[in-house]
KOLPA-128269 format. One record per residue (C-alpha): residue number from 0; residue in one letter; x, y, z. Coordinates in nm, 4 decimals. Layout:
N
k_r_c1_c2_c3
NUM_A_X_Y_Z .
...
***
This chain:
577
k_r_c1_c2_c3
0_X_1.9973_-0.1969_-2.8252 .
1_X_1.7883_-0.2658_-3.0447 .
2_X_1.4556_-0.1932_-3.1581 .
3_X_1.3193_-0.5822_-2.9683 .
4_X_1.5196_-0.4575_-2.6219 .
5_X_1.3718_-0.1591_-2.5709 .
6_X_1.0951_0.1059_-2.6864 .
7_X_1.2134_0.4194_-2.8523 .
8_X_1.0127_0.7878_-2.8238 .
9_X_1.0472_0.9365_-3.1743 .
10_X_1.3698_1.1520_-3.1266 .
11_X_1.4885_0.7307_-3.0376 .
12_X_1.5228_0.8123_-2.7052 .
13_X_1.4754_0.5167_-2.4121 .
14_X_1.1932_0.5486_-2.2347 .
15_X_1.0655_0.2222_-2.1180 .
16_X_1.2821_-0.1134_-2.1044 .
17_X_1.1746_-0.4234_-2.2711 .
18_X_1.1469_-0.6305_-1.9312 .
19_X_0.9365_-0.3169_-1.7574 .
20_X_0.6980_-0.3588_-2.0468 .
21_X_0.6982_-0.7224_-2.0168 .
22_X_0.5694_-0.6921_-1.6878 .
23_X_0.2843_-0.4278_-1.7763 .
24_X_0.0926_-0.7493_-1.8397 .
25_X_0.0631_-1.1054_-1.7375 .
26_X_0.1474_-1.3956_-1.9664 .
27_X_-0.1036_-1.5185_-2.1968 .
28_X_-0.2494_-1.9013_-2.1447 .
29_X_-0.3863_-1.8932_-2.4432 .
30_X_-0.4947_-2.2849_-2.3786 .
31_X_-0.6980_-2.1039_-2.1543 .
32_X_-0.8520_-1.8797_-2.4421 .
33_X_-0.9172_-2.2548_-2.6260 .
34_X_-1.1003_-2.3920_-2.3302 .
35_X_-1.2850_-2.0391_-2.2886 .
36_X_-1.3964_-2.0325_-2.6257 .
37_X_-1.5047_-2.4230_-2.6317 .
38_X_-1.7353_-2.3208_-2.2599 .
39_X_-1.8665_-2.0505_-2.5332 .
40_X_-2.0019_-2.2515_-2.7654 .
41_X_-2.1376_-2.5934_-2.5148 .
42_X_-2.3382_-2.2904_-2.3325 .
43_X_-2.4919_-2.0897_-2.6366 .
44_X_-2.5957_-2.4279_-2.8092 .
45_X_-2.7213_-2.5312_-2.4761 .
46_X_-2.9244_-2.1584_-2.4985 .
47_X_-3.0369_-2.1878_-2.8295 .
48_X_-3.1656_-2.5467_-2.8085 .
49_X_-3.3754_-2.3994_-2.4672 .
50_X_-3.4850_-2.1266_-2.6874 .
51_X_-3.6578_-2.3544_-2.9560 .
52_X_-3.7733_-2.6054_-2.6726 .
53_X_-4.0497_-2.2965_-2.5431 .
54_X_-4.0904_-2.2083_-2.8605 .
55_X_-4.1261_-2.5128_-3.0898 .
56_X_-4.3501_-2.6946_-2.7775 .
57_X_-4.5550_-2.3084_-2.7607 .
58_X_-4.4971_-2.3433_-2.3811 .
59_X_-4.4372_-1.9996_-2.3146 .
60_X_-4.8448_-1.9932_-2.2206 .
61_X_-4.8231_-2.1768_-1.8794 .
62_X_-4.4616_-2.1200_-1.7734 .
63_X_-4.5740_-1.8275_-1.5697 .
64_X_-4.8156_-2.0747_-1.3835 .
65_X_-4.4103_-2.2182_-1.2949 .
66_X_-4.2411_-1.9122_-1.2448 .
67_X_-4.5207_-1.7046_-0.9945 .
68_X_-4.6127_-2.0538_-0.8692 .
69_X_-4.2740_-2.2046_-0.7238 .
70_X_-4.1283_-1.8760_-0.6497 .
71_X_-4.1810_-1.6585_-0.2914 .
72_X_-4.0854_-1.3079_-0.1978 .
73_X_-3.8875_-1.2983_0.1128 .
74_X_-4.2625_-1.2697_0.3717 .
75_X_-4.3262_-1.6607_0.2284 .
76_X_-4.5704_-1.4802_-0.0242 .
77_X_-4.6090_-1.5725_-0.4028 .
78_X_-4.3060_-1.3522_-0.6728 .
79_X_-4.4444_-1.2407_-0.9750 .
80_X_-4.1906_-1.2192_-1.2651 .
81_X_-4.0640_-0.8557_-1.2702 .
82_X_-3.9532_-0.6190_-1.5083 .
83_X_-4.0852_-0.7962_-1.7824 .
84_X_-4.3702_-0.7780_-2.0480 .
85_X_-4.3977_-1.1364_-2.1087 .
86_X_-4.2377_-1.5138_-2.0684 .
87_X_-4.1667_-1.5063_-2.3678 .
88_X_-3.9003_-1.1367_-2.3538 .
89_X_-3.7255_-1.3433_-2.0582 .
90_X_-3.7149_-1.6492_-2.3528 .
91_X_-3.5529_-1.4352_-2.5805 .
92_X_-3.2605_-1.5058_-2.7976 .
93_X_-3.1052_-1.2125_-2.8808 .
94_X_-3.1292_-1.0788_-2.4922 .
95_X_-2.9223_-1.4130_-2.3917 .
96_X_-2.6805_-1.4498_-2.6638 .
97_X_-2.5750_-1.1072_-2.5631 .
98_X_-2.5497_-1.1331_-2.2202 .
99_X_-2.3314_-1.4503_-2.2865 .
100_X_-2.0674_-1.2982_-2.5245 .
101_X_-2.0421_-1.0141_-2.2576 .
102_X_-2.0126_-1.2523_-2.0115 .
103_X_-1.6987_-1.4681_-2.1902 .
104_X_-1.5296_-1.1794_-2.3104 .
105_X_-1.4761_-0.9967_-1.9255 .
106_X_-1.3318_-1.3495_-1.8753 .
107_X_-1.1508_-1.4024_-2.1694 .
108_X_-0.9671_-1.0396_-2.0878 .
109_X_-0.9874_-1.1075_-1.6812 .
110_X_-0.8329_-1.4588_-1.7390 .
111_X_-0.5281_-1.2286_-1.9344 .
112_X_-0.4976_-0.9130_-1.6778 .
113_X_-0.5193_-0.7130_-1.9825 .
114_X_-0.8390_-0.4990_-1.8672 .
115_X_-0.6173_-0.4197_-1.5563 .
116_X_-0.3507_-0.3266_-1.7689 .
117_X_-0.5411_-0.1081_-1.9845 .
118_X_-0.5917_0.3387_-1.9339 .
119_X_-0.9105_0.4148_-1.7423 .
120_X_-1.0751_0.6043_-2.0291 .
121_X_-0.9671_0.2311_-2.2621 .
122_X_-1.1052_0.0220_-1.9668 .
123_X_-1.4185_0.2407_-1.9917 .
124_X_-1.4233_0.2055_-2.3413 .
125_X_-1.4485_-0.1417_-2.3291 .
126_X_-1.7263_-0.1549_-2.0311 .
127_X_-1.9670_0.0484_-2.2803 .
128_X_-1.9412_-0.1824_-2.5614 .
129_X_-1.9757_-0.4726_-2.3010 .
130_X_-2.2644_-0.2891_-2.1675 .
131_X_-2.4328_-0.1163_-2.4727 .
132_X_-2.6822_-0.3173_-2.5713 .
133_X_-2.8656_-0.3410_-2.2076 .
134_X_-2.9709_-0.0047_-2.3160 .
135_X_-3.3683_0.0218_-2.4598 .
136_X_-3.1959_0.2710_-2.7765 .
137_X_-2.9604_0.0130_-2.8797 .
138_X_-2.9163_-0.0862_-3.2179 .
139_X_-2.6551_-0.3128_-3.3870 .
140_X_-2.4754_-0.1700_-3.6737 .
141_X_-2.6250_0.2126_-3.5680 .
142_X_-2.2953_0.2731_-3.3655 .
143_X_-2.0278_-0.0352_-3.4554 .
144_X_-1.7341_0.0666_-3.2372 .
145_X_-2.0201_-0.0152_-2.9300 .
146_X_-2.0826_-0.3760_-3.1421 .
147_X_-1.9358_-0.6557_-2.9040 .
148_X_-1.6909_-0.8605_-3.1380 .
149_X_-1.8357_-1.2254_-3.2005 .
150_X_-1.6208_-1.4076_-2.9458 .
151_X_-1.5072_-1.6814_-3.1223 .
152_X_-1.1108_-1.8300_-3.1475 .
153_X_-0.9837_-1.6170_-3.3991 .
154_X_-1.1469_-1.2894_-3.3101 .
155_X_-0.9843_-1.3639_-2.9275 .
156_X_-0.6502_-1.4491_-3.0304 .
157_X_-0.6268_-1.1614_-3.2640 .
158_X_-0.7882_-0.9030_-3.0480 .
159_X_-0.5223_-1.0193_-2.7445 .
160_X_-0.2871_-1.0333_-2.9970 .
161_X_-0.3550_-0.6970_-3.0672 .
162_X_-0.3279_-0.5211_-2.7614 .
163_X_-0.0460_-0.6812_-2.6307 .
164_X_0.1133_-0.5463_-2.9240 .
165_X_0.0154_-0.1692_-2.8522 .
166_X_0.1106_-0.2257_-2.4117 .
167_X_0.3623_-0.0167_-2.5385 .
168_X_0.0966_0.2318_-2.5840 .
169_X_-0.0809_0.1662_-2.3691 .
170_X_0.1245_0.2843_-2.0874 .
171_X_0.1689_0.5982_-2.2655 .
172_X_-0.2104_0.6369_-2.2940 .
173_X_-0.1776_0.5818_-1.9265 .
174_X_0.0434_0.8527_-1.8104 .
175_X_-0.1125_1.1172_-2.1070 .
176_X_-0.4864_1.0294_-1.9152 .
177_X_-0.3135_1.1062_-1.5642 .
178_X_-0.1945_1.3872_-1.6690 .
179_X_-0.4895_1.4990_-1.8573 .
180_X_-0.6763_1.4240_-1.5931 .
181_X_-0.5122_1.6961_-1.3923 .
182_X_-0.7221_2.0107_-1.3644 .
183_X_-0.6776_2.2070_-1.6521 .
184_X_-0.5206_2.5243_-1.4916 .
185_X_-0.2114_2.2745_-1.3876 .
186_X_-0.2247_2.2118_-1.8023 .
187_X_-0.2404_2.5132_-1.8584 .
188_X_0.0033_2.6535_-1.6892 .
189_X_0.2746_2.3560_-1.6633 .
190_X_0.2200_2.2106_-2.0171 .
191_X_0.5944_2.0997_-2.0088 .
192_X_0.4447_1.7177_-1.8382 .
193_X_0.4876_1.6198_-1.4371 .
194_X_0.6423_1.8456_-1.2660 .
195_X_0.7040_1.8864_-0.8470 .
196_X_0.3432_1.9693_-0.7880 .
197_X_0.0684_1.8832_-1.0130 .
198_X_-0.3263_1.9654_-0.8978 .
199_X_-0.6306_1.7552_-0.9867 .
200_X_-0.9750_1.9288_-0.8703 .
201_X_-1.2899_1.6909_-0.8406 .
202_X_-1.1156_1.3844_-0.6553 .
203_X_-1.4119_1.4143_-0.4101 .
204_X_-1.7414_1.5763_-0.4747 .
205_X_-1.9421_1.8046_-0.2430 .
206_X_-2.0592_1.4973_0.0173 .
207_X_-1.6776_1.3966_0.0643 .
208_X_-1.7129_1.0382_-0.2182 .
209_X_-1.4038_0.9853_-0.3965 .
210_X_-1.4605_1.0198_-0.7881 .
211_X_-1.4373_0.6824_-0.9370 .
212_X_-1.2442_0.8503_-1.2903 .
213_X_-1.0013_1.0733_-1.0428 .
214_X_-0.9026_0.7875_-0.8273 .
215_X_-0.8801_0.5525_-1.1912 .
216_X_-0.6112_0.8193_-1.2647 .
217_X_-0.4261_0.7904_-0.9450 .
218_X_-0.4256_0.4532_-0.9712 .
219_X_-0.2583_0.4512_-1.3549 .
220_X_-0.0376_0.6545_-1.1721 .
221_X_0.0612_0.3636_-0.8830 .
222_X_0.0402_0.1518_-1.2084 .
223_X_0.2797_0.2527_-1.3316 .
224_X_0.4735_0.3966_-1.1166 .
225_X_0.4727_-0.0213_-0.9487 .
226_X_0.6626_-0.0831_-1.2617 .
227_X_0.9099_0.0817_-1.3051 .
228_X_1.0096_0.0242_-0.9572 .
229_X_0.9860_-0.4066_-1.0146 .
230_X_0.6381_-0.4083_-0.7167 .
231_X_0.3695_-0.5777_-0.7479 .
232_X_0.0386_-0.4658_-0.8925 .
233_X_-0.1193_-0.2382_-0.6718 .
234_X_-0.5008_-0.3756_-0.5722 .
235_X_-0.7773_-0.0865_-0.6999 .
236_X_-0.9356_-0.0992_-0.3438 .
237_X_-0.6157_0.0140_-0.2062 .
238_X_-0.6221_0.3667_-0.3994 .
239_X_-0.9211_0.3723_-0.2730 .
240_X_-0.8720_0.2958_0.1166 .
241_X_-0.5802_0.5630_0.0586 .
242_X_-0.7080_0.8386_-0.0946 .
243_X_-0.9904_0.8549_0.2364 .
244_X_-0.6446_0.8668_0.4437 .
245_X_-0.5320_1.1317_0.3228 .
246_X_-0.9170_1.3043_0.3292 .
247_X_-0.9188_1.1774_0.6768 .
248_X_-0.5845_1.4010_0.7218 .
249_X_-0.6570_1.6644_0.5356 .
250_X_-0.4459_1.9366_0.4500 .
251_X_-0.1234_1.6918_0.5207 .
252_X_0.1493_1.5310_0.3325 .
253_X_0.0822_1.1762_0.3228 .
254_X_0.3835_0.9919_0.0907 .
255_X_0.2784_0.6110_-0.1071 .
256_X_0.4525_0.3849_-0.2547 .
257_X_0.8020_0.3647_-0.1526 .
258_X_0.8397_0.7075_-0.1599 .
259_X_0.7168_0.7778_-0.4615 .
260_X_0.4487_0.9762_-0.4531 .
261_X_0.2897_1.2035_-0.2209 .
262_X_-0.0782_1.3566_-0.1326 .
263_X_-0.2409_1.5952_-0.0269 .
264_X_-0.6116_1.6653_0.0331 .
265_X_-0.8031_2.0085_0.0741 .
266_X_-1.1565_2.1245_0.1679 .
267_X_-1.2594_2.1720_-0.1405 .
268_X_-1.1694_1.8633_-0.3120 .
269_X_-0.8781_1.9165_-0.4605 .
270_X_-0.5614_1.7002_-0.4570 .
271_X_-0.1779_1.8362_-0.5111 .
272_X_0.0594_1.5205_-0.6018 .
273_X_0.4035_1.5087_-0.5512 .
274_X_0.6240_1.2223_-0.7504 .
275_X_0.9603_1.1990_-0.7104 .
276_X_1.1628_1.3330_-0.9062 .
277_X_1.3393_0.9764_-0.9876 .
278_X_0.9841_0.9040_-1.1261 .
279_X_0.8717_1.1859_-1.2668 .
280_X_1.2112_1.2441_-1.5190 .
281_X_1.0601_0.8710_-1.6586 .
282_X_0.7237_0.9446_-1.6649 .
283_X_0.8157_1.2151_-1.9385 .
284_X_1.0125_1.0507_-2.1287 .
285_X_0.6833_0.8185_-2.1837 .
286_X_0.4673_1.1468_-2.2388 .
287_X_0.7494_1.1747_-2.4598 .
288_X_0.6562_0.9259_-2.6430 .
289_X_0.2888_1.0380_-2.7471 .
290_X_0.4190_1.4320_-2.7496 .
291_X_0.8162_1.4125_-2.9629 .
292_X_0.7805_1.8095_-2.9868 .
293_X_0.6102_1.9653_-2.6261 .
294_X_0.8151_1.7657_-2.3326 .
295_X_1.1747_1.9801_-2.3835 .
296_X_1.4852_1.7817_-2.2988 .
297_X_1.5519_1.9661_-1.9405 .
298_X_1.2436_1.7466_-1.8321 .
299_X_1.3199_1.4209_-1.9219 .
300_X_1.6909_1.4234_-1.8422 .
301_X_1.7370_1.2045_-1.5170 .
302_X_1.8066_1.4090_-1.2938 .
303_X_2.1970_1.4182_-1.1415 .
304_X_2.0916_1.4856_-0.7770 .
305_X_1.7368_1.4738_-0.6862 .
306_X_1.6137_1.7540_-0.4885 .
307_X_1.3334_1.5542_-0.2900 .
308_X_1.2063_1.8049_-0.0405 .
309_X_0.9646_1.7308_0.1305 .
310_X_1.0001_1.3499_0.0585 .
311_X_1.0803_1.1346_0.3412 .
312_X_1.3907_1.0116_0.1785 .
313_X_1.5643_1.1609_-0.1245 .
314_X_1.6647_0.8027_-0.2647 .
315_X_1.3856_0.5678_-0.3594 .
316_X_1.2825_0.2615_-0.0980 .
317_X_1.3972_-0.0179_-0.3210 .
318_X_1.3181_-0.3081_-0.0156 .
319_X_0.9058_-0.2026_-0.0050 .
320_X_0.7057_-0.4968_0.0834 .
321_X_0.4222_-0.5957_-0.0927 .
322_X_0.1642_-0.4433_-0.2774 .
323_X_-0.0697_-0.6538_-0.1571 .
324_X_0.0244_-0.6461_0.2072 .
325_X_0.0008_-0.3347_0.1596 .
326_X_-0.3250_-0.4135_0.0459 .
327_X_-0.4396_-0.5894_0.3778 .
328_X_-0.2937_-0.3208_0.6158 .
329_X_-0.5244_-0.0026_0.5110 .
330_X_-0.8025_-0.2451_0.5246 .
331_X_-0.7578_-0.2663_0.9580 .
332_X_-0.9173_-0.2158_1.1683 .
333_X_-1.0271_-0.1421_1.5677 .
334_X_-1.0509_-0.5072_1.6973 .
335_X_-1.3766_-0.5263_1.8654 .
336_X_-1.5132_-0.8375_2.0780 .
337_X_-1.8900_-0.9333_2.1092 .
338_X_-2.0702_-1.0019_2.4152 .
339_X_-2.3735_-1.1409_2.4756 .
340_X_-2.6105_-0.7770_2.4856 .
341_X_-2.8074_-0.7088_2.7723 .
342_X_-2.9947_-0.5356_2.5042 .
343_X_-3.3247_-0.7376_2.3951 .
344_X_-3.3160_-0.6300_2.0587 .
345_X_-2.9985_-0.7590_1.9682 .
346_X_-2.7852_-1.1074_2.0824 .
347_X_-2.4277_-0.9304_2.0676 .
348_X_-2.2446_-0.5624_2.1492 .
349_X_-1.9696_-0.5489_2.0183 .
350_X_-1.6769_-0.3856_2.2186 .
351_X_-1.3789_-0.2114_2.0740 .
352_X_-1.0444_-0.3308_2.2274 .
353_X_-0.8210_-0.0665_2.3200 .
354_X_-0.4722_-0.0341_2.0620 .
355_X_-0.5491_-0.3525_1.9101 .
356_X_-0.6322_-0.4469_1.5369 .
357_X_-0.7704_-0.7171_1.2907 .
358_X_-0.8964_-0.7783_0.9694 .
359_X_-1.2148_-0.8254_0.8049 .
360_X_-1.3713_-1.2289_0.7385 .
361_X_-1.3374_-1.1393_0.3842 .
362_X_-0.9668_-1.0682_0.4610 .
363_X_-0.8794_-1.3203_0.6521 .
364_X_-0.9793_-1.6119_0.3624 .
365_X_-0.7735_-1.3872_0.1032 .
366_X_-0.4344_-1.3183_0.3305 .
367_X_-0.3774_-1.6621_0.4455 .
368_X_-0.0981_-1.7858_0.2898 .
369_X_0.0280_-1.3627_0.4095 .
370_X_-0.0049_-1.3998_0.7682 .
371_X_0.3837_-1.4645_0.8082 .
372_X_0.4135_-1.1093_0.6092 .
373_X_0.1559_-0.9072_0.7889 .
374_X_0.3204_-1.0685_1.0918 .
375_X_0.6209_-0.9924_1.0982 .
376_X_0.5424_-0.6090_0.9493 .
377_X_0.3071_-0.4981_1.2589 .
378_X_0.5345_-0.6368_1.5170 .
379_X_0.8062_-0.3976_1.3683 .
380_X_0.5923_-0.1579_1.4164 .
381_X_0.5445_-0.3512_1.8144 .
382_X_0.2934_-0.5131_1.7936 .
383_X_0.1848_-0.8671_1.9819 .
384_X_0.0181_-1.1396_1.7598 .
385_X_-0.2963_-1.2219_2.0034 .
386_X_-0.5481_-1.4882_1.9368 .
387_X_-0.9530_-1.4913_2.0590 .
388_X_-0.9863_-1.8285_2.2786 .
389_X_-1.3081_-1.9390_2.0826 .
390_X_-1.2214_-1.8950_1.7503 .
391_X_-0.8975_-1.8825_1.7258 .
392_X_-0.9590_-1.5779_1.5579 .
393_X_-0.6142_-1.3472_1.5408 .
394_X_-0.5164_-0.9681_1.6294 .
395_X_-0.2430_-0.7923_1.6765 .
396_X_-0.2036_-0.6149_2.0338 .
397_X_-0.0007_-0.2480_2.0384 .
398_X_0.1090_-0.0353_2.3235 .
399_X_-0.0324_0.2168_2.2007 .
400_X_-0.2861_0.3687_1.9299 .
401_X_-0.1302_0.2180_1.5874 .
402_X_-0.4800_0.2313_1.3587 .
403_X_-0.3482_0.5581_1.1770 .
404_X_0.0139_0.5027_1.1547 .
405_X_-0.0390_0.1102_1.0157 .
406_X_-0.2618_0.2876_0.7548 .
407_X_0.0524_0.5235_0.6713 .
408_X_0.3020_0.2381_0.6658 .
409_X_0.0492_0.1178_0.4272 .
410_X_0.0244_0.3854_0.2404 .
411_X_0.4379_0.4602_0.2178 .
412_X_0.4701_0.0417_0.1641 .
413_X_0.8392_0.0192_0.3629 .
414_X_0.9457_0.0291_0.7329 .
415_X_1.2917_0.0756_0.8675 .
416_X_1.5558_-0.2662_0.8024 .
417_X_1.6465_-0.4450_1.0944 .
418_X_1.9235_-0.4887_0.9210 .
419_X_2.0477_-0.1781_0.7723 .
420_X_1.8953_0.0425_1.0834 .
421_X_2.0273_-0.2094_1.3353 .
422_X_1.6980_-0.1939_1.5149 .
423_X_1.6256_-0.4777_1.7332 .
424_X_1.4160_-0.4204_2.0216 .
425_X_1.5261_-0.4075_2.3719 .
426_X_1.3368_-0.6542_2.5475 .
427_X_1.1654_-0.5602_2.8666 .
428_X_1.3386_-0.7337_3.1380 .
429_X_1.6676_-0.6050_2.9753 .
430_X_1.5616_-0.2612_2.9072 .
431_X_1.4094_-0.2805_3.3406 .
432_X_1.7952_-0.4000_3.4327 .
433_X_2.0086_-0.1073_3.2801 .
434_X_1.7423_0.1184_3.4160 .
435_X_1.7707_-0.0425_3.7844 .
436_X_2.1614_-0.0215_3.7179 .
437_X_2.0850_0.3706_3.6295 .
438_X_1.9196_0.4687_3.9424 .
439_X_1.7917_0.7789_3.8199 .
440_X_1.6958_1.0509_3.9983 .
441_X_1.3932_1.3048_4.0045 .
442_X_1.4933_1.5674_3.8214 .
443_X_1.7626_1.4419_3.6021 .
444_X_1.7849_1.4832_3.2983 .
445_X_1.7868_1.1729_3.0585 .
446_X_1.9282_1.1096_2.7245 .
447_X_1.7552_0.7847_2.5085 .
448_X_1.9395_0.8058_2.2210 .
449_X_1.8460_0.5431_1.8981 .
450_X_1.5418_0.5274_2.1106 .
451_X_1.3392_0.2405_1.8766 .
452_X_1.0290_0.2163_1.9554 .
453_X_1.1082_0.3114_2.3446 .
454_X_1.1764_-0.0657_2.4604 .
455_X_1.4624_0.1306_2.7146 .
456_X_1.2562_0.4632_2.7032 .
457_X_0.9319_0.3027_2.8139 .
458_X_1.0974_0.2729_3.1631 .
459_X_1.2478_0.5782_3.1495 .
460_X_1.0427_0.8852_3.3377 .
461_X_0.8947_1.0460_3.0358 .
462_X_0.9175_1.3704_3.2021 .
463_X_1.2538_1.3862_3.2306 .
464_X_1.3591_1.2058_2.8780 .
465_X_1.4652_1.3484_2.5711 .
466_X_1.4437_1.0700_2.2815 .
467_X_1.6940_1.0749_1.9643 .
468_X_1.5810_0.8479_1.6650 .
469_X_1.6847_0.8605_1.3260 .
470_X_1.3238_0.7084_1.1636 .
471_X_0.9954_0.8574_1.0904 .
472_X_0.8100_0.5828_1.1760 .
473_X_0.9870_0.5331_1.4698 .
474_X_0.9480_0.9033_1.6328 .
475_X_0.5825_0.9181_1.5037 .
476_X_0.5219_0.5803_1.7566 .
477_X_0.7057_0.6823_2.0423 .
478_X_0.5676_1.0553_2.0390 .
479_X_0.1803_0.8130_2.0386 .
480_X_0.3801_0.6978_2.4051 .
481_X_0.4092_1.0313_2.5122 .
482_X_0.8033_1.0458_2.5044 .
483_X_0.9609_1.3444_2.3886 .
484_X_1.1578_1.3050_2.1019 .
485_X_1.3726_1.4308_1.8588 .
486_X_1.3815_1.3376_1.4792 .
487_X_1.7684_1.3250_1.3830 .
488_X_2.0772_1.1016_1.3238 .
489_X_2.2235_1.0840_1.6621 .
490_X_2.5711_1.1412_1.5239 .
491_X_2.5539_1.4825_1.3808 .
492_X_2.3097_1.5692_1.7049 .
493_X_2.3745_1.9054_1.8333 .
494_X_2.1235_1.9314_2.1052 .
495_X_2.3486_2.2752_2.2564 .
496_X_2.3290_2.1247_2.6061 .
497_X_2.4341_1.8611_2.8559 .
498_X_2.2609_1.4833_3.0346 .
499_X_2.2997_1.3700_3.3632 .
500_X_2.2340_1.0378_3.2410 .
501_X_2.2422_0.7883_2.9201 .
502_X_2.0691_0.5041_2.8178 .
503_X_2.1402_0.3614_2.5211 .
504_X_2.1271_0.0395_2.3195 .
505_X_2.3384_0.1709_1.9838 .
506_X_2.3716_-0.0321_1.6793 .
507_X_2.6745_-0.3498_1.6621 .
508_X_2.7681_-0.3490_1.2878 .
509_X_3.0199_-0.2857_1.1488 .
510_X_3.1658_-0.1575_1.5454 .
511_X_2.9047_0.1397_1.4881 .
512_X_2.8430_0.1147_1.8941 .
513_X_3.1482_0.2638_1.9303 .
514_X_3.1431_0.5985_1.7475 .
515_X_2.7335_0.5910_1.8948 .
516_X_2.9671_0.5624_2.2755 .
517_X_3.1981_0.8644_2.2507 .
518_X_2.8831_1.0686_2.1002 .
519_X_2.6623_0.9609_2.3996 .
520_X_3.0566_1.0428_2.6202 .
521_X_3.0521_1.4477_2.4448 .
522_X_2.6725_1.4783_2.6254 .
523_X_2.7343_1.3711_2.9958 .
524_X_2.6979_1.5990_3.2457 .
525_X_3.0056_1.6266_3.5240 .
526_X_2.9538_1.3805_3.7238 .
527_X_2.6779_1.1866_3.5075 .
528_X_2.6742_0.8189_3.3518 .
529_X_2.6343_0.6364_3.1283 .
530_X_2.4281_0.2813_3.0840 .
531_X_2.4852_0.0577_2.7681 .
532_X_2.4258_-0.2761_2.6091 .
533_X_2.7037_-0.3335_2.4677 .
534_X_2.8772_-0.6253_2.2598 .
535_X_3.1072_-0.8712_2.4569 .
536_X_3.4078_-0.7219_2.2490 .
537_X_3.3530_-0.3799_2.4540 .
538_X_3.4567_-0.4986_2.7651 .
539_X_3.8331_-0.5354_2.5960 .
540_X_3.8465_-0.1505_2.4510 .
541_X_3.5882_0.0930_2.6079 .
542_X_3.8163_0.2318_2.8886 .
543_X_4.0101_0.3657_2.5213 .
544_X_3.6731_0.5039_2.4142 .
545_X_3.5929_0.6497_2.7351 .
546_X_3.8541_0.8301_2.8958 .
547_X_3.8314_0.9806_3.2550 .
548_X_3.5290_0.7583_3.3280 .
549_X_3.4991_0.4993_3.5963 .
550_X_3.3670_0.1938_3.3745 .
551_X_3.2010_-0.1120_3.5366 .
552_X_3.0357_-0.4620_3.3772 .
553_X_2.7540_-0.6952_3.4790 .
554_X_2.6792_-1.0425_3.3932 .
555_X_2.7062_-1.0933_2.9961 .
556_X_2.3156_-1.1826_2.9197 .
557_X_2.2926_-1.4012_2.6442 .
558_X_2.0651_-1.4481_2.3285 .
559_X_1.9449_-1.1347_2.4909 .
560_X_1.7798_-1.0459_2.1712 .
561_X_1.5140_-1.1992_1.9263 .
562_X_1.6428_-1.3048_1.5652 .
563_X_1.9646_-1.2896_1.6947 .
564_X_2.2805_-1.4575_1.8719 .
565_X_2.4091_-1.2108_2.0131 .
566_X_2.5568_-1.2013_2.4135 .
567_X_2.5813_-0.8424_2.5337 .
568_X_2.6736_-0.6756_2.8361 .
569_X_2.5431_-0.4636_3.0823 .
570_X_2.7705_-0.1143_3.1089 .
571_X_2.7804_0.1679_3.3346 .
572_X_2.9801_0.4832_3.2902 .
573_X_3.0570_0.7318_3.5586 .
574_X_3.2121_1.0374_3.4524 .
575_X_3.4741_1.1751_3.6547 .
576_X_3.3928_1.5119_3.8408 .
***
């Protein structure tokens, strides 16, 4: 591997590949920068011309009448010039050109996305430089590091090329800033780098608001992790929203970004952070770029078998939805209807709609191109998209209180994939048919394995039913609906008892329904029964799988599950005494 293909630390160890590094900043469109310089020069000429006209014609003595005579305040009264000593101060050339230069440097950095990809400390330095001239005590040349460079094409290109050449350094500095942003006690006690448990103090002030700099360090961490995972850039506002979510569930872990990071907040405003071992070793390699002798070799090696105890998955999820969708999901709020108010002081009352969520007007505009993906994601959590008749405003209706779960899923960045988890919700008519065929009596114990979001369980007697589900998100949904649920892989589950009735819709792929059906049979009491929705092929070999059961099949159901063309057949199997 060549030096051009990868960035190395001082011990010649690879810490970041070139593909990741190239994605760390957006491609630079130099033609756009050239246009910016042209616009700058044109506007500068106009500003200079206006300044010269006013001074040459000596009109500043009458301009005040124009300002005060042709402007009014909110009450219709004359609004005089404020915050200035004279009209001539308003048209001071130096101040106008400083504002112009500051504006165009910000536009240029925004055009390249470089400011966003700088570490928090570098961003603050740039912002200080672009605004230093506003201080009345500022004197050009007194502190050259605070003086804005002249906005020329040569300066612009050289600055951009210099910043691009330092992407690896910025990445390392960003990781270093994250580490230095941890509490002094933590850095002192664990100087070797990112360990399992990290402490960041002062994330929340005494009034409960989020510290901007601390939020910036956590956002930096999310940005770096997103690059390592090949995800799109997280939205800065979403980081603040996730920190609010973590604060709302104080003392509990909130898992972020595909299982790569989790955070727990305490009353004192301190946050505990844990980075997945797969990420920790990569972050430590980046840190070693700056401190080659400070980070032990053991901290830089990829863990052979990552011990991710506490994380929902020992393996990082590679099928996350986009950070853009995450940002929109975290902004969802309780849907409200506007009804004519009986209170003469206001025109409308806001009536919250139970178990319904919607987008803010701002988010609606920014999410138009993402509505399909958003709708699919929310449907996977059990939502039904609705619209208000009058304005066709979309909202999503759930049959449980879903808002805080949506925010947790937004932070996590993934939901169980339908195909890999074989999650195809059982439609209500199909579930009702299966439950009717089972004819469950009062007092009978009922088991629903692979319960999903409760398609079948919702039709079963809740006080008699135990649900089994492997997905933590689905378990959360089931619990919110009032079901008794065990989070466990059904095939490895040993409840230590049997059930009178099993109602199930097992996974079909690769013949998995067979092992699930046999497992269910082992948990059926004497004289008990199994009700199952099975593929048509089951009719030929179910008897071999269920010795000692009397089996009856019913009319097939075509296209039973949305998104599939599968024909299923209901089966009732009664265990002989």
